[in-house]
C-alpha positions, 0 to 999 in steps of 0.5 A: 596302487595309488602311490604318487612322488613328487618334487617341487617348490612351495607356492607359499608357507604351509597353512595349519589349521587344528581340527576341533574336538577332544584331540585337535588334530594339526592339518597343513596344506601347501601347493607344490609347483612341480616342473613338467619335463618336456621338449621346449615349452617350459610348465608347471603343474601345481599340486595340493598337498595335505599333511597331518598331525605331527607332519603338519607341525613339522611343515609349518616349522620348517617349510617356506615359500620357495623350498624344494621338497620331495613328498610322497603319497596317495591321490585323493579326490572329492567333492563338495557343493560351494555356497552358489549351489555348484559342485567342485571337485578336488584333487590332492595328495595326502601325505606319507612322507616329506622331506628337504629335497635341497641340501643346506648348501643349496638353501644357502648354508654350507653344503652337507649333502642331502642325506642329513636333509631333514625327513619326516616319514608318517608310518615310521613306528619309532615316533622319531622325528628328524630335525634339520641340523641348525633348527632351534630347540624350541619347541621340542619335545626333548632337550 
């Protein structure tokens, strides 16, 4: 079984690009700083994460540097040859779910609890995306 669950803070705003072709697909990349639990010394791992399609657009619109988020997905490894001819190995988390880990109160607004945090499940079949309260309606597919 290949499944990972991480909670950490975004090291910078997500970077979104679109694939080429008839049906352009949004691809968001961001890095989570995940604290290591241990005795004494504080350390963090920096984990690259990738979200696709609507989840990528959600991350671009609502996730910002420093926010704490909870993600789950699978680890994927790969490799490529760079311009200097050296083989580079990659490891990243391909997301199946992502959500805010802090309540609105912890993010600097009135406290409402984690149950109302924004969440998107990339495997949901109902095609609904939970938008955090107070988000502007601009760009939403409905009004």
